[in-house]
C-alpha positions as CSV (number, residue, x, y, z in Angstrom):
1,M,97.3,-41.1,-37.6
2,S,98.6,-44.2,-36.0
3,T,96.6,-46.1,-33.4
4,R,98.5,-47.1,-30.2
5,V,97.6,-50.5,-28.7
6,R,97.9,-50.5,-25.0
7,T,99.6,-53.6,-23.5
8,W,100.1,-54.7,-19.9
9,P,103.6,-55.1,-18.7
10,P,104.6,-58.8,-18.4
11,M,103.8,-60.5,-15.1
12,S,106.8,-61.2,-12.9
13,V,107.5,-64.8,-11.9
14,T,107.1,-64.1,-8.2
15,V,103.6,-62.6,-8.7
16,R,102.5,-65.4,-11.0
17,R,103.7,-68.0,-8.5
18,L,102.0,-66.2,-5.5
19,I,98.7,-66.1,-7.4
20,G,99.0,-69.7,-8.3
21,V,99.7,-70.9,-4.7
22,L,96.8,-68.8,-3.4
23,V,94.4,-70.3,-6.0
24,A,95.5,-73.8,-5.0
25,M,95.2,-73.2,-1.3
26,F,91.7,-71.6,-1.8
27,A,90.5,-74.6,-3.9
28,L,91.7,-77.2,-1.3
29,G,90.2,-75.1,1.5
30,V,86.8,-74.8,-0.1
31,G,86.8,-78.6,-0.8
32,A,87.6,-79.3,2.9
33,V,84.9,-76.9,4.1
34,L,82.3,-78.5,1.8
35,F,83.2,-82.0,2.8
36,S,83.2,-81.1,6.6
37,S,79.8,-79.4,6.2
38,H,78.3,-82.4,4.3
39,R,79.8,-84.8,6.9
40,K,78.2,-82.9,9.8
41,Q,74.8,-82.7,8.0
42,Q,74.8,-86.4,7.3
43,L,75.8,-87.3,10.9
44,D,73.2,-84.9,12.4
45,T,70.5,-86.5,10.2
46,A,71.6,-90.0,11.2
47,H,71.6,-89.1,14.9
48,A,68.1,-87.5,14.6
49,R,66.8,-90.6,12.8
50,L,68.4,-92.9,15.4
51,Q,66.9,-90.9,18.4
52,N,63.4,-91.0,16.7
53,A,63.8,-94.7,16.3
54,V,64.8,-95.2,20.0
55,D,61.9,-93.0,21.2
56,A,59.5,-95.0,19.1
57,E,60.5,-98.2,20.9
58,L,59.3,-96.9,24.3
59,P,55.5,-97.3,23.5
60,R,56.2,-100.7,21.9
61,V,58.0,-101.9,25.0
62,T,55.3,-100.4,27.3
63,E,52.6,-102.1,25.2
64,N,54.3,-105.5,25.6
65,L,54.7,-105.0,29.4
66,E,51.0,-104.1,29.6
67,E,50.2,-107.3,27.7
68,L,52.0,-109.3,30.4
69,G,49.9,-107.5,33.1
70,A,46.7,-108.0,31.0
71,E,47.4,-111.8,30.8
72,L,47.8,-111.9,34.6
73,A,44.6,-109.9,35.1
74,R,42.7,-112.3,32.8
75,R,43.9,-115.2,34.9
76,A,42.8,-113.4,38.0
77,A,39.3,-112.9,36.5
78,Q,39.1,-116.7,35.8
79,G,39.9,-117.4,39.5
80,A,37.3,-114.8,40.6
81,N,34.6,-116.6,38.6
82,L,35.2,-120.0,40.1
83,D,31.9,-121.7,41.0
84,A,32.9,-122.0,44.7
85,I,33.6,-118.3,45.0
86,G,30.4,-117.4,43.2
87,A,28.3,-119.6,45.6
88,L,29.9,-118.0,48.6
89,L,29.3,-114.5,47.2
90,M,25.6,-115.0,46.9
91,E,25.4,-115.7,50.7
92,V,27.0,-112.4,51.8
93,T,24.4,-110.0,53.1
94,T,25.8,-108.8,56.4
95,Q,29.1,-107.8,57.9
96,S,29.2,-111.1,59.8
97,D,28.9,-112.8,56.5
98,V,31.9,-110.8,55.2
99,N,34.0,-111.9,58.2
100,A,33.0,-115.5,57.7
101,L,33.9,-115.2,54.0
102,S,37.3,-113.9,55.0
103,N,38.0,-117.0,57.1
104,T,36.7,-119.3,54.3
105,L,38.9,-117.7,51.7
106,A,42.0,-118.4,53.9
107,H,41.2,-122.1,53.6
108,F,41.1,-122.0,49.8
109,E,44.8,-122.2,49.7
110,Q,44.6,-125.9,50.4
111,E,41.9,-126.7,47.8
112,P,43.1,-128.4,44.6
113,W,40.9,-126.3,42.3
114,F,42.5,-123.1,43.6
115,T,46.1,-124.4,43.4
116,P,46.8,-123.0,39.9
117,Y,46.1,-119.5,41.1
118,A,47.8,-119.9,44.5
119,R,51.0,-121.0,42.7
120,V,51.2,-117.7,40.7
121,G,52.4,-115.8,43.7
122,P,51.0,-113.6,46.4
123,H,47.3,-112.9,46.0
124,A,44.4,-111.3,47.8
125,F,40.6,-111.4,47.7
126,F,38.4,-108.3,47.8
127,M,34.7,-107.6,48.0
128,G,34.5,-104.7,45.6
129,S,37.4,-102.6,46.8
130,V,37.3,-103.9,50.4
131,P,40.1,-106.3,51.2
132,L,39.1,-109.6,52.7
133,F,42.2,-111.8,52.8
134,S,45.8,-111.6,51.5
135,T,48.8,-113.9,51.6
136,E,51.1,-110.8,51.5
137,P,49.7,-107.9,53.6
138,R,52.3,-105.4,52.4
139,L,50.9,-105.7,48.9
140,V,47.4,-104.9,49.9
141,P,47.8,-101.1,49.4
142,L,49.0,-101.8,45.9
143,F,46.3,-104.3,45.2
144,T,43.5,-102.0,46.4
145,P,43.4,-99.4,43.6
146,L,43.5,-102.3,41.1
147,A,40.6,-104.0,42.8
148,E,38.7,-100.7,42.8
149,H,39.3,-100.3,39.0
150,A,38.6,-104.0,38.2
151,S,35.3,-103.7,40.0
152,G,34.1,-101.4,37.3
153,A,36.2,-102.4,34.3
154,S,36.5,-106.2,34.8
155,V,40.3,-106.3,34.8
156,A,43.2,-104.1,35.8
157,S,47.0,-104.5,35.8
158,A,50.1,-102.5,36.7
159,V,53.9,-102.7,37.2
160,V,54.8,-101.4,40.6
161,A,57.9,-101.0,42.8
162,L,58.0,-102.2,46.5
163,E,61.1,-102.2,48.7
164,G,63.5,-102.6,45.8
165,D,61.4,-105.3,44.0
166,L,59.4,-104.9,40.8
167,W,56.0,-106.6,40.8
168,L,53.5,-107.4,38.1
169,L,50.0,-107.1,39.4
170,G,46.7,-108.2,37.9
171,A,43.2,-108.1,39.2
172,G,39.9,-109.5,37.8
173,R,36.3,-109.5,39.0
174,S,33.5,-112.0,39.1
175,V,30.5,-111.6,36.8
176,R,28.2,-112.5,39.7
177,T,27.7,-110.0,42.6
178,N,26.3,-110.2,46.1
179,P,22.9,-108.7,46.9
180,Q,24.6,-105.3,47.4
181,Q,25.9,-105.5,43.8
182,Q,29.5,-106.0,44.9
183,P,31.7,-108.4,42.9
184,A,34.4,-110.6,44.2
185,V,37.9,-109.5,43.0
186,L,41.0,-111.7,42.9
187,A,44.3,-109.9,42.7
188,L,47.5,-111.8,41.7
189,A,51.1,-110.7,42.0
190,Q,54.3,-111.9,40.3
191,K,57.8,-110.7,41.1
192,L,59.0,-109.4,37.7
193,T,62.2,-111.0,36.5
194,A,64.7,-110.6,33.7
195,A,63.4,-113.9,32.2
196,Q,60.0,-112.2,31.6
197,L,61.6,-109.2,29.9
198,E,63.8,-111.4,27.6
199,P,61.1,-112.2,25.1
200,I,60.1,-108.6,24.8
201,A,63.8,-107.5,24.2
202,N,64.3,-110.3,21.7
203,K,61.1,-109.5,19.8
204,L,61.8,-105.8,19.4
205,G,65.6,-106.2,19.1
206,V,66.3,-103.8,22.0
207,A,67.7,-103.8,25.5
208,V,65.1,-103.1,28.3
209,L,65.9,-101.9,31.8
210,L,63.3,-101.3,34.6
211,V,64.5,-99.3,37.6
212,P,62.5,-99.3,40.9
213,N,62.4,-96.2,43.0
214,G,65.4,-94.6,41.3
215,K,67.7,-97.4,42.5
216,P,69.9,-98.7,39.7
217,A,71.3,-101.4,41.9
218,D,67.8,-103.0,42.1
219,A,67.2,-102.7,38.3
220,I,66.3,-105.7,36.2
221,G,66.9,-105.9,32.4
222,A,67.2,-108.0,29.3
223,G,68.7,-107.8,25.9
224,P,72.2,-107.9,24.3
225,T,74.9,-107.7,27.0
226,A,76.7,-104.6,25.5
227,Q,73.5,-102.7,25.1
228,L,72.3,-103.6,28.6
229,E,75.6,-102.4,30.1
230,A,75.2,-99.1,28.2
231,L,71.8,-98.7,29.7
232,R,73.0,-99.3,33.2
233,Q,75.8,-96.7,32.7
234,R,73.2,-94.3,31.3
235,V,70.9,-94.6,34.4
236,G,71.6,-91.6,36.6
237,S,74.1,-90.0,34.2
238,K,73.4,-86.4,33.2
239,A,75.7,-86.4,30.2
240,A,74.1,-87.1,26.9
241,P,75.8,-89.9,24.9
242,A,77.8,-88.9,21.8
243,V,75.6,-91.1,19.6
244,P,71.8,-91.3,20.5
245,C,71.0,-94.8,21.8
246,C,68.7,-94.6,24.8
247,A,65.2,-93.4,25.7
248,R,63.5,-93.1,29.1
249,S,59.9,-92.8,30.4
250,D,58.1,-93.2,33.7
251,L,56.2,-96.5,33.4
252,K,54.4,-95.7,36.7
253,A,55.3,-93.6,39.8
254,G,58.4,-95.2,41.1
255,V,59.1,-97.3,38.0
256,E,61.4,-96.0,35.3
257,L,61.7,-97.7,31.9
258,Y,64.9,-97.4,29.8
259,V,65.3,-98.7,26.3
260,H,68.5,-99.0,24.2
261,R,68.5,-99.5,20.4
262,H,71.7,-100.1,18.4
263,G,72.2,-97.6,15.7
264,T,74.8,-99.4,13.5
265,A,72.6,-99.4,10.4
266,E,71.8,-95.7,10.5
267,L,75.5,-94.8,11.1
268,R,76.8,-97.1,8.4
269,A,74.3,-95.5,5.9
270,A,75.6,-92.0,6.9
271,Q,79.2,-93.0,6.5
272,A,78.5,-94.5,3.1
273,E,76.8,-91.3,2.0
274,I,79.8,-89.3,3.4
275,S,82.3,-91.5,1.5
276,S,80.3,-91.2,-1.8
277,A,80.4,-87.4,-1.6
278,A,84.1,-87.2,-0.9
279,F,85.3,-88.1,-4.4
280,P,83.4,-85.4,-6.4
281,I,84.1,-82.7,-3.9
282,F,87.9,-83.3,-3.8
283,A,88.0,-84.1,-7.6
284,V,86.7,-80.6,-8.5
285,A,88.8,-79.0,-5.8
286,G,91.9,-80.9,-7.1
287,L,91.3,-79.7,-10.6
288,L,91.1,-76.1,-9.4
289,A,94.3,-76.5,-7.3
290,F,96.0,-78.1,-10.3
291,A,95.2,-75.0,-12.4
292,G,96.8,-72.9,-9.6
293,V,99.9,-75.0,-9.7
294,L,100.2,-74.7,-13.5
295,L,99.9,-70.9,-13.1
296,A,102.6,-70.9,-10.5
297,F,105.3,-73.2,-11.9
298,L,104.7,-73.9,-15.6
299,P,107.4,-72.1,-17.6
300,R,105.9,-69.6,-20.0
301,R,107.3,-66.8,-22.1
302,A,106.6,-63.4,-20.8
303,A,104.8,-62.5,-24.0
304,A,102.3,-65.4,-23.3
305,S,101.4,-64.2,-19.8
306,D,98.2,-62.5,-20.9
307,E,97.0,-65.7,-22.6
308,L,97.9,-67.7,-19.5
309,L,95.9,-65.4,-17.3
310,R,92.9,-65.7,-19.6
311,E,93.1,-69.5,-19.6
312,T,93.5,-69.7,-15.9
313,A,90.7,-67.3,-15.2
314,A,88.4,-69.4,-17.4
315,Q,89.4,-72.5,-15.6
316,L,88.8,-70.8,-12.2
317,K,85.4,-69.7,-13.2
318,Q,84.4,-73.1,-14.5
319,S,85.7,-74.9,-11.4
320,Q,84.0,-72.4,-9.0
321,E,80.7,-73.0,-10.8
322,Q,81.1,-76.8,-10.5
323,L,81.8,-76.4,-6.8
324,Q,78.8,-74.2,-6.3
325,R,76.5,-76.7,-8.1
326,L,77.9,-79.5,-6.1
327,S,77.4,-77.6,-2.8
328,Q,73.7,-77.0,-3.7
329,R,73.2,-80.7,-4.6
330,L,74.6,-81.8,-1.2
331,Q,72.2,-79.6,0.8
332,V,69.4,-82.2,0.9
333,E,66.6,-81.7,3.3
334,P,66.6,-84.4,6.0
335,A,63.8,-87.0,6.1
336,V,63.5,-86.6,9.9
337,P,62.5,-83.8,12.3
338,P,65.2,-81.0,12.0
339,S,67.7,-80.8,14.8
340,D,68.1,-77.7,17.1
341,T,70.5,-76.2,14.6
342,T,68.0,-76.3,11.7
343,R,66.7,-72.9,10.8
344,F,63.7,-72.1,8.5
345,G,64.1,-68.6,7.1
346,V,61.1,-66.5,6.1
347,D,63.1,-64.8,3.4
348,D,64.0,-68.2,1.9
349,A,60.4,-69.3,2.1
350,L,59.0,-66.2,0.5
351,G,61.7,-66.3,-2.2
352,S,61.0,-69.9,-3.2
353,T,61.6,-70.6,-6.8
354,Q,59.7,-72.7,-9.3
355,A,61.4,-75.8,-7.8
356,S,59.2,-75.4,-4.7
357,A,56.0,-75.5,-6.7
358,Q,56.3,-79.2,-7.2
359,L,53.3,-81.5,-6.8
360,S,52.4,-82.4,-3.2
361,R,53.7,-85.8,-2.0
362,Y,50.8,-85.8,0.6
363,E,47.6,-87.4,-0.5
364,T,44.6,-86.0,1.5
365,V,42.5,-88.7,3.1
366,A,40.0,-86.6,5.0
367,P,39.6,-82.9,6.1
368,L,39.7,-82.2,9.9
369,G,38.9,-78.5,10.0
370,E,40.2,-75.0,9.4
371,G,40.9,-71.8,11.2
372,G,41.9,-68.3,10.4
373,M,45.5,-69.3,9.6
374,A,45.5,-72.8,8.3
375,K,43.5,-75.8,7.0
376,V,44.0,-79.1,8.7
377,S,43.5,-82.6,7.2
378,V,44.7,-86.2,7.5
379,A,47.0,-87.1,4.7
380,V,49.1,-90.1,3.6
381,V,52.6,-90.4,2.2
382,R,53.3,-93.4,0.1
383,G,56.6,-95.1,-0.6
384,A,58.3,-98.1,-2.1
385,E,57.0,-101.6,-1.4
386,G,53.6,-100.5,-0.3
387,F,55.0,-98.2,2.5
388,R,52.4,-95.7,3.7
389,R,52.1,-93.4,6.7
390,L,49.4,-91.1,8.0
391,F,50.1,-87.5,9.0
392,V,48.1,-84.5,10.2
393,L,48.8,-81.9,7.5
394,K,48.5,-78.3,8.3
395,R,48.4,-76.0,5.3
396,L,48.7,-72.2,5.4
397,R,45.7,-70.5,3.8
398,A,46.6,-69.5,0.3
399,E,45.6,-65.9,0.8
400,L,48.1,-65.6,3.6
401,A,51.1,-66.9,1.6
402,G,52.3,-63.4,0.8
403,N,52.1,-62.1,4.3
404,A,55.7,-62.2,5.6
405,E,54.6,-62.0,9.3
406,V,52.2,-64.9,9.0
407,V,54.6,-67.0,7.1
408,S,57.3,-66.3,9.6
409,Q,55.0,-67.4,12.5
410,F,54.1,-70.6,10.5
411,I,57.8,-71.3,9.9
412,D,58.5,-70.7,13.6
413,E,55.8,-73.2,14.6
414,A,57.4,-75.8,12.2
415,R,60.9,-75.2,13.4
416,L,60.1,-75.3,17.1
417,G,57.9,-78.3,16.7
418,A,60.5,-80.1,14.8
419,S,63.2,-79.4,17.3
420,M,61.3,-81.0,20.2
421,V,61.4,-84.8,20.3
422,H,59.6,-86.0,23.4
423,S,57.0,-88.8,24.1
424,N,54.5,-86.2,25.5
425,I,54.8,-83.7,22.6
426,V,53.3,-84.0,19.2
427,P,56.3,-83.6,16.8
428,V,56.5,-81.9,13.5
429,F,58.0,-84.2,10.9
430,D,58.1,-82.1,7.8
431,F,57.9,-78.5,6.5
432,G,57.9,-77.2,3.0
433,R,56.1,-75.6,0.1
434,D,54.5,-77.3,-2.9
435,A,52.0,-76.4,-5.5
436,E,49.3,-76.0,-2.9
437,G,51.4,-73.7,-0.6
438,Y,53.2,-73.9,2.7
439,Y,52.6,-76.9,4.9
440,L,53.8,-78.7,8.0
441,A,53.2,-82.4,8.7
442,Q,52.7,-83.6,12.3
443,E,52.3,-87.1,13.8
444,Y,48.8,-88.5,13.3
445,I,47.3,-89.4,16.7
446,L,44.1,-91.4,17.2
447,G,42.4,-90.0,20.2
448,R,40.5,-87.0,21.7
449,D,41.5,-83.8,23.4
450,V,41.0,-83.4,27.2
451,D,38.1,-81.0,26.6
452,A,36.2,-83.7,24.7
453,L,37.1,-86.2,27.4
454,I,35.7,-84.0,30.1
455,E,32.4,-83.3,28.2
456,A,32.0,-87.0,27.3
457,S,32.5,-88.0,30.9
458,K,29.9,-85.6,32.1
459,Q,27.4,-86.7,29.5
460,Q,27.9,-90.5,29.7
461,R,29.0,-91.0,33.3
462,G,27.4,-88.0,35.0
463,R,30.6,-86.6,36.5
464,P,33.9,-85.0,35.5
465,L,37.2,-86.8,35.7
466,E,38.4,-88.7,38.8
467,T,41.4,-87.4,40.7
468,E,43.7,-90.3,39.6
469,L,42.9,-89.6,35.9
470,V,43.6,-85.9,36.4
471,M,46.9,-86.7,38.2
472,T,48.0,-88.7,35.1
473,I,47.1,-85.9,32.7
474,A,48.8,-83.3,34.9
475,L,52.0,-85.3,35.4
476,E,52.4,-86.2,31.8
477,T,51.8,-82.6,30.8
478,A,54.3,-81.4,33.3
479,K,56.9,-83.7,31.7
480,A,56.2,-82.1,28.3
481,L,56.4,-78.6,29.7
482,A,59.6,-79.3,31.6
483,Y,61.2,-80.6,28.4
484,A,60.0,-77.6,26.4
485,H,61.0,-75.0,29.0
486,S,64.5,-76.4,29.2
487,R,65.2,-76.1,25.4
488,T,68.5,-74.4,24.6
489,N,70.1,-72.7,21.6
490,D,73.3,-73.7,19.9
491,A,75.3,-71.9,22.6
492,G,73.7,-74.0,25.3
493,Q,71.6,-71.1,26.6
494,R,67.9,-71.5,27.4
495,V,65.7,-69.8,24.8
496,G,62.9,-69.0,27.3
497,L,60.3,-71.1,25.5
498,V,56.8,-70.6,26.8
499,H,53.8,-72.5,25.2
500,R,51.3,-69.8,26.1
501,D,48.2,-71.9,25.1
502,V,48.1,-74.8,27.6
503,S,44.5,-75.7,27.6
504,P,42.2,-78.8,27.4
505,N,42.0,-78.3,23.6
506,N,45.7,-78.6,23.2
507,L,46.1,-81.7,25.4
508,M,45.5,-85.0,23.6
509,V,44.7,-88.4,25.1
510,T,45.4,-91.1,22.6
511,A,43.4,-94.3,22.2
512,R,46.3,-96.1,24.0
513,G,46.0,-93.8,27.1
514,E,49.0,-91.5,26.3
515,V,48.9,-87.8,27.0
516,K,50.5,-85.4,24.4
517,L,50.9,-81.6,24.3
518,L,50.3,-80.1,20.8
519,D,50.1,-76.7,19.0
520,F,53.2,-74.6,19.4
521,G,51.8,-72.0,17.0
522,I,51.9,-69.1,19.5
523,V,54.8,-70.2,21.6
524,K,57.1,-67.5,23.0
525,S,60.8,-68.0,22.5
526,D,63.9,-65.8,22.4
527,D,64.9,-67.9,19.4
528,R,61.9,-67.0,17.2
529,S,62.2,-64.9,14.1
530,S,58.7,-63.6,14.5
531,R,57.5,-61.6,17.5
532,T,54.1,-60.9,19.0
533,Q,53.3,-57.2,18.8
534,A,53.2,-55.3,22.0
535,G,49.7,-55.2,23.5
536,V,48.5,-58.3,21.5
537,V,47.0,-61.1,23.5
538,K,47.2,-64.6,22.2
539,G,45.9,-67.8,23.8
540,N,42.7,-69.2,25.4
541,L,41.3,-66.7,27.8
542,F,39.7,-69.4,30.0
543,F,43.1,-70.8,31.0
544,M,45.4,-67.7,30.6
545,S,47.6,-66.3,33.2
546,P,46.9,-62.7,34.4
547,E,50.2,-61.4,33.0
548,Q,49.5,-63.0,29.6
549,A,46.0,-61.5,29.6
550,R,47.5,-58.1,30.3
551,A,50.0,-58.6,27.4
552,L,52.9,-58.3,29.8
553,P,56.1,-60.3,29.5
554,V,55.6,-64.0,30.4
555,D,57.9,-66.8,31.5
556,L,57.5,-70.6,32.1
557,R,55.4,-69.9,35.2
558,S,52.6,-68.6,32.9
559,D,52.3,-72.2,31.5
560,L,52.1,-73.6,35.1
561,F,49.2,-71.2,35.9
562,S,47.4,-72.5,32.7
563,L,48.0,-76.1,33.7
564,G,46.5,-75.3,37.1
565,M,43.4,-74.0,35.4
566,V,43.2,-77.1,33.2
567,L,43.2,-79.2,36.4
568,V,40.3,-77.2,37.8
569,S,38.3,-77.7,34.7
570,A,39.0,-81.5,34.6
571,L,38.1,-81.9,38.3
572,T,35.0,-79.7,38.4
573,G,33.8,-80.1,34.8
574,E,33.8,-76.4,34.1
575,P,36.4,-73.7,33.6
576,L,37.1,-71.5,36.6
577,Y,36.2,-68.3,34.7
578,S,33.0,-67.4,32.9
579,G,31.9,-64.2,31.0
580,N,29.1,-62.9,28.9
581,D,31.4,-61.4,26.3
582,M,35.1,-61.2,25.3
583,Y,35.6,-58.0,27.2
584,E,34.3,-59.4,30.5
585,L,36.3,-62.6,30.0
586,I,39.6,-60.8,29.3
587,T,39.0,-58.5,32.3
588,R,38.5,-61.6,34.5
589,A,41.6,-63.3,33.1
590,G,43.7,-60.1,33.7
591,A,42.6,-59.8,37.3
592,G,43.2,-63.4,38.1
593,P,41.1,-65.7,40.4
594,T,38.9,-64.0,42.9
595,A,38.4,-65.1,46.5
596,A,35.2,-66.8,45.4
597,D,37.1,-68.7,42.7
598,L,39.7,-69.9,45.2
599,Q,37.0,-71.1,47.6
600,R,35.5,-73.1,44.8
601,V,38.9,-74.7,44.1
602,T,39.2,-75.6,47.8
603,A,35.7,-77.0,47.9
604,Q,35.7,-79.0,44.7
605,C,39.3,-80.0,43.9
606,G,39.8,-82.3,46.9
607,V,43.3,-83.4,47.8
608,L,44.8,-81.5,44.9
609,A,43.4,-78.1,46.0
610,P,46.4,-76.8,47.9
611,V,48.7,-77.6,44.9
612,I,46.4,-75.9,42.4
613,L,45.9,-72.8,44.6
614,K,49.7,-72.3,44.6
615,A,49.8,-72.7,40.8
616,L,47.0,-70.1,40.5
617,S,48.8,-67.4,42.4
618,V,48.3,-64.0,40.6
619,D,51.9,-63.1,41.3
620,P,54.2,-65.4,39.3
621,A,56.7,-65.4,42.2
622,G,54.1,-67.2,44.3
623,R,53.8,-70.1,41.9
624,Y,56.1,-73.2,41.5
625,P,59.4,-72.3,40.0
626,D,59.2,-74.9,37.2
627,A,57.2,-77.9,36.0
628,E,59.3,-80.4,37.9
629,A,58.4,-78.7,41.2
630,F,54.7,-78.7,40.2
631,A,54.8,-82.4,39.5
632,Q,56.6,-83.2,42.8
633,A,54.0,-81.2,44.7
634,L,51.2,-83.2,43.0
635,L,52.9,-86.5,43.9
636,A,53.4,-85.4,47.5
637,T,49.6,-85.2,48.0
638,G,49.6,-89.1,47.9
639,A,46.9,-89.1,45.3
640,R,46.8,-92.2,43.2
641,V,48.1,-91.9,39.6
642,A,46.0,-93.7,37.0
643,T,47.9,-96.0,34.6
644,A,47.9,-95.6,30.8
645,S,45.7,-98.7,30.6
646,E,43.1,-97.1,32.8
647,L,43.1,-94.0,30.6
648,Q,42.9,-96.4,27.6
649,A,39.9,-98.1,29.1
650,L,38.1,-94.8,29.7
651,M,38.8,-93.8,26.1
652,E,37.3,-97.0,24.9
653,T,34.3,-96.6,27.2
654,L,33.6,-93.0,26.1
655,F,34.7,-93.0,22.5
656,G,35.0,-96.6,21.5
657,A,32.5,-96.4,18.6
658,Q,33.9,-93.0,17.4
659,L,37.5,-94.3,17.5
660,A,36.5,-97.3,15.5
661,Q,34.8,-95.0,12.9
662,D,38.0,-92.9,12.8
663,R,40.1,-96.0,12.1
664,Q,37.8,-96.9,9.3
665,R,37.5,-93.4,8.0
666,F,41.3,-92.9,7.8
667,A,42.2,-96.4,6.7
668,V,44.4,-96.2,3.6
669,P,44.4,-99.0,1.1
670,A,47.8,-100.4,0.0
């Protein structure tokens, strides 16, 4: 019995050439796609790094401007403590003495010992916060709040706008007081010039622009000419630049601060990385294309076609494996907060391989606390040449690592936090999984939350927070909410982001007087992969909107209600709601403020009461449409807005010893 060996018919030249051309086109196409993807990733990473670097310059510039004001305030304090002023002060006991003192102060202008202070610029004298004499009456309304603050805190300073001019103000008080315990206060003013900004710009290597009252024509600036011109073009422009370069903040009501930082180094590094990746990508793709060309056009005998197919198939498989390995190596996690297009997938996280079980690069410095979902600590990351940086590290509890829903929520918190880069929001810098489990790393902030601030003020000063301090907290929080509420997806559509837990515990005041919103762990967004189950209520019941307490759909107006409740707590010292148990509290939150609650707001919240009452409307339609409108309504009350330096002074007064202990506790040796 003979055995028949089956053979394939010989491949035609046309078919062989068609297959070869297709293979070559496929190889070159894959190479081009890989290179394009890698190029976009590197540029996105460079842009994110550059924007972070620009944003980081804002507080540095602000700090240097505050130092200019502090220097002027110290000089004013020296003038207020002149012997002649102290001698006059001790004689003031009646109103007629005050009037006489006013006339005497007017004559000081001609005294040689007062000349160094008179030459500074316009100035005014106060008895406590009561104006006595001024060389520039139009500045008195701006001097008065500084004098009031300096009466209790020794010195005060500010940058203000008046009729198209920018002024640097400083006030200092005398150590001696009159029999009524009132100090003398000298307030000095200097018109701010580009020459004063130049040392700051040169020191930090940036361009600085100050804009008064939203009028670019009256702006003053300093720094490299090209960067300064870019800033002037950026002012008032709604279009974002192609390459991040600029950052903006409100230095004070009516004064905008713009900073420009050149990103040449970051972009050159990205281009170098792109160029270095081009050769291996196209080398492998070229080899694969060459194999296709050989298949198409190399003359072969028909009897050798099977062998040619086997050889080509082997080459194809080997080249495809090389391309796949190269693609995986190129997908490097950025060292900066992910951009809006970054996505953390729960399936990827749960399916992590042994590579994710690497040792942690975060060294724990001290624990901060733990909750039902995560443990929180202060940790340090070390790098070359003694580099080190502190982070707040939030680790998912080990027993929850296998819970897909919890992991998805944790990933969402990291992804949303990383996508938001704003001076009033605590950012997420890193997310991953190591030998200890899932973690996210946030900016470390030295400070205290607003709840602690309210309690410390009541205990140490016998009162809650003043209106001007509450105004600052409210306006800075409104900026954070306005930014978060306006977030969009890749298609440019708003994702409907709602924080859902705006409360004093989630508002941080730093040791430098900055206000930051934190904890996006229960945020509501159309772009989340996890969803809150129907009927589940999440958030702080003391500050929750009625619709959120009822587990109904919420939008950005829910956060504005919560902010209104925070303002009530800060102004009165107590939350608006109270309850004996969880059921009573959630019932109160679901019903909304009662008539008695609203009367309390009217009686105790002063000039801000009408604004707060609108924010606390039970019907969302009765509230402000967005955070910007809320902020404008607050400003329209005319209430004074405290400066960052005033908040900083209060933090030092209330928590100075504790903050010093924190600095020592979290100090990391090189």
